[in-house]
VOGU-3710 file (C-alpha; in Angstrom, 3 decimals, decimal comma):
1> miplsdrtrk> -168,453/56,033/-13,219  -165,803/53,304/-13,255  -167,349/50,066/-11,917  -165,553/48,152/-9,186  -164,662/44,481/-9,369  -166,659/41,828/-7,544  -163,759/41,123/-5,179  -163,821/44,666/-3,761  -167,457/44,241/-2,757  -166,567/41,156/-0,717
11> iapsmtfaid> -163,974/42,744/1,534  -164,333/44,988/4,566  -161,947/47,836/5,453  -159,608/47,379/8,413  -161,476/48,542/11,515  -158,262/48,736/13,544  -156,839/51,411/11,252  -160,223/53,179/11,114  -160,339/53,445/14,915  -156,731/54,585/15,047
21> akakalaaqg> -157,405/57,265/12,429  -160,411/58,547/14,384  -158,418/58,669/17,619  -155,540/60,501/15,923  -157,966/62,999/14,368  -159,339/63,815/17,817  -155,799/64,132/19,199  -154,927/66,522/16,356  -157,792/68,727/17,544  -156,190/68,931/20,981
31> vdvcnfgvge> -158,297/66,239/22,656  -156,504/64,116/25,267  -157,107/60,665/23,753  -155,946/57,380/25,266  -155,391/55,123/22,272  -155,567/51,394/23,018  -156,470/50,721/19,393  -153,654/49,997/16,980  -151,308/47,027/17,457  -147,955/48,765/17,067
41> pdfvtpahir> -145,013/48,786/19,491  -144,385/52,261/20,859  -140,621/51,687/20,840  -138,214/52,968/18,209  -136,434/50,334/16,107  -133,137/49,517/17,916  -130,225/51,774/16,997  -127,949/49,094/15,502  -130,693/48,127/13,030  -131,315/51,747/12,050
51> eaakaaldag> -127,585/52,328/11,621  -127,270/49,322/9,316  -130,022/50,686/7,075  -128,385/54,125/7,023  -125,039/52,571/6,114  -126,713/50,652/3,293  -128,145/53,888/1,903  -124,772/55,620/2,148  -123,178/52,650/0,373  -125,608/53,053/-2,513
61> htkytqtagl> -127,739/49,977/-1,854  -130,803/51,521/-3,483  -131,345/49,188/-6,432  -133,588/46,164/-6,863  -132,622/42,969/-5,106  -133,695/39,526/-6,209  -137,474/39,130/-6,058  -137,273/36,855/-3,001  -134,859/39,171/-1,197  -131,125/39,427/-0,589
71> pqlralvaek> -129,492/35,975/-0,616  -127,624/36,704/2,616  -130,866/37,686/4,342  -132,713/34,597/3,098  -129,830/32,543/4,484  -130,027/34,333/7,841  -133,793/33,772/8,043  -133,306/30,067/7,317  -130,544/29,922/9,923  -132,790/31,661/12,483
81> lnrennlpyt> -135,661/29,250/11,817  -133,298/26,277/12,192  -131,632/27,594/15,346  -134,583/29,066/17,224  -137,611/27,185/15,897  -136,220/23,761/14,968  -137,514/24,269/11,428  -135,018/22,851/8,880  -135,661/25,306/6,059  -133,054/26,123/3,413
91> peqvilstgg> -132,562/29,649/2,025  -134,404/28,585/-1,158  -137,480/27,922/0,975  -137,632/31,535/2,196  -139,250/34,614/0,650  -138,824/38,158/1,977  -141,805/40,431/1,346  -142,979/43,976/1,898  -144,318/43,314/5,381  -145,547/40,198/7,114
101> kqalynvlla> -148,972/40,905/5,679  -147,744/40,603/2,101  -145,788/37,440/2,903  -148,978/35,878/4,239  -151,065/37,107/1,313  -148,565/35,767/-1,227  -148,832/32,348/0,417  -152,636/32,376/0,452  -152,706/33,377/-3,221  -150,336/30,495/-3,936
111> ilgpgdemli> -152,392/27,780/-2,202  -156,029/28,941/-2,406  -158,549/29,387/-5,200  -162,279/29,285/-5,960  -164,009/26,400/-4,224  -161,333/26,068/-1,530  -161,978/26,559/2,174  -159,619/27,999/4,791  -160,256/27,231/8,457  -159,856/30,269/10,719
121> pvpywvsyse> -160,300/30,198/14,512  -162,475/33,004/15,909  -161,557/35,613/17,018  -159,070/36,275/14,233  -156,844/39,081/13,006  -158,951/41,344/10,816  -157,087/40,699/7,564  -157,183/36,893/7,552  -160,723/36,497/6,279  -160,361/39,323/3,748
131> mvklagatpv> -157,163/37,835/2,299  -158,863/34,467/1,910  -161,761/36,114/0,080  -159,388/38,086/-2,145  -157,756/34,770/-3,065  -161,173/33,590/-4,270  -161,610/31,068/-1,453  -164,076/30,801/1,422  -163,159/31,439/5,066  -164,709/28,880/7,439
141> flptseatef> -164,790/30,086/11,031  -164,183/27,933/14,107  -165,769/29,618/17,163  -164,006/29,772/20,534  -164,796/31,412/23,866  -163,280/32,559/27,132  -164,008/29,077/28,512  -161,383/27,563/26,177  -159,061/30,599/26,394  -160,020/31,258/22,768
151> kitpqqleaa> -158,370/28,027/21,563  -159,771/25,468/19,132  -159,699/21,786/20,056  -158,511/18,848/17,938  -162,081/17,511/17,918  -163,387/20,836/16,643  -160,752/20,919/13,912  -161,531/17,337/12,903  -165,252/18,087/12,617  -164,669/21,193/10,473
161> itpqtralll> -162,547/19,538/7,774  -164,343/18,877/4,478  -163,149/17,765/1,022  -162,848/21,492/0,199  -160,569/22,296/3,152  -157,114/23,360/1,999  -155,565/24,748/5,175  -155,836/25,926/8,768  -154,633/29,403/9,708  -152,976/29,191/13,124
171> nspsnptgtv> -151,883/32,307/15,027  -150,047/31,771/18,318  -149,449/34,044/20,169  -152,734/35,459/18,954  -154,029/38,799/17,822  -156,526/39,835/19,263  -156,546/37,627/22,369  -152,921/37,070/23,381  -153,667/33,338/23,497  -150,673/30,985/23,434
181> ytpeeiaala> -151,177/27,311/22,590  -149,218/24,885/24,766  -146,813/22,369/23,158  -149,334/19,597/23,881  -152,172/21,528/22,240  -150,034/22,279/19,174  -149,081/18,587/18,899  -152,721/17,493/19,092  -153,698/19,860/16,270  -150,730/18,663/14,210
191> qvivahgiav> -151,963/15,068/14,460  -155,321/16,032/12,922  -153,664/18,092/10,184  -151,340/15,243/9,189  -154,148/12,678/9,303  -156,173/14,691/6,796  -153,266/15,977/4,704  -154,344/19,623/4,833  -151,885/22,509/5,130  -151,314/24,804/8,079
201> vadeiyekli> -150,287/28,430/7,655  -148,638/29,419/10,940  -148,559/33,160/11,628  -145,799/33,507/14,232  -145,325/37,281/14,122  -145,668/37,566/17,931  -143,345/34,645/18,778  -140,912/36,818/20,765  -143,641/38,339/22,936  -144,458/35,506/25,344
211> ydglqhvsig> -144,799/35,800/29,114  -145,043/33,810/32,356  -142,097/31,605/31,402  -143,946/29,969/28,501  -142,114/28,913/25,336  -143,149/29,381/21,727  -143,480/26,143/19,733  -143,559/26,196/15,927  -146,040/23,609/14,697  -143,772/22,694/11,788
221> slgedifnlt> -141,065/21,565/14,234  -143,047/18,538/15,441  -141,909/16,053/12,805  -141,259/15,627/9,104  -144,904/15,018/8,170  -146,238/18,243/9,725  -143,157/20,179/8,558  -143,963/19,294/4,939  -147,525/20,610/5,397  -146,535/23,876/7,131
231> vtcngfskay> -145,896/27,381/5,848  -144,388/29,599/8,552  -144,988/33,363/8,337  -143,178/35,962/10,404  -141,563/39,379/10,173  -139,681/42,175/11,892  -142,479/44,548/12,896  -143,269/43,240/16,396  -140,024/41,729/17,723  -137,884/44,633/16,509
241> aatgwrlgya> -140,462/47,474/16,641  -140,058/47,872/12,893  -143,642/48,278/11,684  -142,864/51,054/9,221  -140,005/49,130/7,650  -142,534/46,814/5,953  -140,461/43,658/5,944  -141,753/40,151/6,553  -141,047/36,628/5,419  -142,536/33,220/4,767
251> agprhviaaa> -140,883/29,812/4,687  -142,381/26,573/3,441  -142,265/23,789/0,860  -140,192/24,738/-2,192  -143,115/24,668/-4,641  -145,232/26,938/-2,434  -142,446/29,472/-1,959  -141,589/29,332/-5,682  -145,218/30,194/-6,472  -145,174/33,014/-3,899
261> idiqshttsg> -142,014/34,400/-5,525  -143,701/34,356/-8,939  -146,682/36,246/-7,492  -144,406/38,797/-5,827  -142,482/39,319/-9,065  -145,664/40,773/-10,584  -146,710/42,882/-7,604  -143,956/44,635/-5,609  -140,970/43,119/-7,481  -139,339/42,597/-4,091
271> pttfaqygai> -138,862/44,072/-0,612  -137,157/47,400/0,071  -133,413/47,013/-0,315  -132,009/49,125/2,522  -134,617/47,747/4,962  -133,179/44,298/4,269  -129,741/45,445/5,403  -131,327/46,552/8,672  -132,910/43,107/8,959  -129,514/41,469/8,448
281> aalkatqesq> -128,271/43,364/11,507  -131,406/42,359/13,429  -131,040/38,643/12,720  -127,354/38,329/13,497  -127,225/36,730/16,949  -125,531/39,728/18,544  -125,866/40,891/22,128  -127,524/44,101/20,899  -130,333/42,203/19,159  -130,916/39,844/22,088
291> esiemmratf> -130,957/42,654/24,640  -133,352/44,807/22,606  -135,814/41,915/22,184  -135,720/41,030/25,885  -136,075/44,663/26,978  -139,233/45,082/24,920  -140,632/41,685/25,943  -140,114/42,370/29,640  -141,648/45,833/29,309  -144,715/44,422/27,569
301> errrdlmyag> -145,080/41,787/30,282  -145,123/44,472/33,004  -147,684/46,448/31,029  -149,751/43,287/30,542  -149,816/42,775/34,302  -150,869/46,376/34,897  -153,652/46,399/32,310  -154,916/42,942/33,234  -155,119/43,884/36,920  -157,053/47,023/35,987
311> isaipglvcp> -159,479/45,209/33,702  -160,053/42,426/36,238  -161,073/44,999/38,864  -163,838/46,509/36,694  -167,259/44,921/37,341  -168,929/43,704/34,150  -165,759/42,796/32,262  -164,569/39,198/31,895  -161,115/38,529/30,451  -158,810/35,481/30,425
321> kphgafylfp> -155,211/36,362/31,220  -153,260/36,583/27,948  -149,816/34,987/27,782  -148,461/36,638/24,617  -148,620/39,494/22,085  -149,803/42,843/23,538  -153,593/42,625/23,650  -156,456/41,943/26,044  -159,842/40,860/24,729  -162,444/41,323/27,495
331> nisateldsl> -166,078/40,259/27,166  -168,575/43,153/27,435  -171,788/41,087/27,266  -172,877/42,353/30,687  -173,329/45,847/29,219  -175,850/44,560/26,645  -174,125/46,764/24,074  -172,712/45,511/20,795  -168,997/46,141/20,367  -169,379/48,944/17,805
341> tfcarlleqe> -171,766/50,909/20,024  -169,607/50,265/23,082  -166,455/51,590/21,398  -168,181/54,551/19,732  -169,712/55,708/23,013  -166,477/55,132/24,910  -164,484/57,234/22,447  -167,079/60,013/22,476  -167,656/60,003/26,229  -164,219/59,232/27,655
351> hlalvpgiaf> -161,855/59,742/24,705  -160,611/56,165/25,023  -160,061/54,249/21,777  -160,580/50,466/21,683  -161,273/48,191/18,710  -164,746/46,587/18,440  -164,635/42,809/18,675  -166,852/42,501/15,612  -163,743/43,384/13,581  -162,281/40,081/14,795
361> gmdtnvrlsy> -165,485/38,104/14,347  -166,675/38,352/17,972  -169,194/41,098/18,757  -169,286/40,285/22,480  -165,735/41,546/23,085  -163,425/44,503/22,559  -159,655/44,632/22,035  -157,269/46,710/24,102  -153,605/47,095/23,149  -151,031/47,733/25,863
371> atdvetiekg> -148,384/48,755/23,341  -148,289/52,149/25,018  -146,778/53,762/28,116  -147,756/53,101/31,725  -149,273/56,558/32,244  -151,607/56,071/29,280  -152,578/52,596/30,501  -153,417/53,867/33,991  -155,375/56,820/32,639  -157,219/54,644/30,133
381> ierlarfmhs> -158,227/52,064/32,739  -159,642/54,870/34,909  -161,680/56,104/31,951  -162,923/52,619/31,134  -163,959/52,023/34,745  -165,822/55,343/34,804  -167,581/54,485/31,548  -168,620/51,034/32,781  -169,948/52,604/36,011  -172,061/55,021/33,947
391> l> -173,892/52,270/32,051
//
């Protein structure tokens, strides 16, 4: 038998994809499953983006691009970050990767190594801790709760920093909670980061999905000192419903991005060529792009309201109102069930798929995604209420 490396024994498989696979297997057997599991927009990528990719294929754009991506796309990403996020990046400070996940992983490989620590607020997206471990570093978790709307405080950050701390991983809007940090909260965290000279890796993949009139603030936009310590990660999967296109990007200090490009040159060589032409169409500030983003955002906000109202009416569930992304993260402590048991029994009994909170580092909660249609949301809430009543 071929032995596995030590690093494979340190990582856990993605529970979100495991739950989704189980739900889809049941659906394939003819079972009526309500799937609130996977975090994927149920929209089709807007037509003008699809048409641009088709045109690129027809024009023969099927060869390698530069490792960091098409120069015109890197320039458009830099322009977008300048215009929308007040982040003065140049095209040379941008890398395009095969999905936002790879962009983030390239960055972590570039800045982390054995003996380093990465601060991660809990709950966290399932892949953060595993990427840090794959980079040879140690994830250090900062607990939060419903009482703080799942946000860390500057005092908590200050207390967690050690000589081994290399960076903080900040995700706002957040997966799995939908938490959005206010400008004042972001500024307070930035002060601590600058004072200690650590880095911040800002995952802003959900930046376009913000509700209740709130505004997204990029932490790197709050001054030259914090800008020089920030790596901003983003992509096209959420804002443009382009999950299967596998195209993301990172922007940061030149030496960090140069290292990420070197890493990418030995892994994927570069992102998919014709997908990049679709991304060029997405990033051009056209009416089509703006309207498609706003249509999806407004639809998600209505679904958020519907699901939140349903969850709030179920005795035994406690859930802060999320202001971004497309998730709710209710507390199930009143059931006295752990999150794995809760979700397994719910799927078996009511054919409703949720993701156990333990996957995000918090066993007292479960994640529901409202990236699905209204009928499914209404049906799923009925099933969840019936299940809670049966306990």
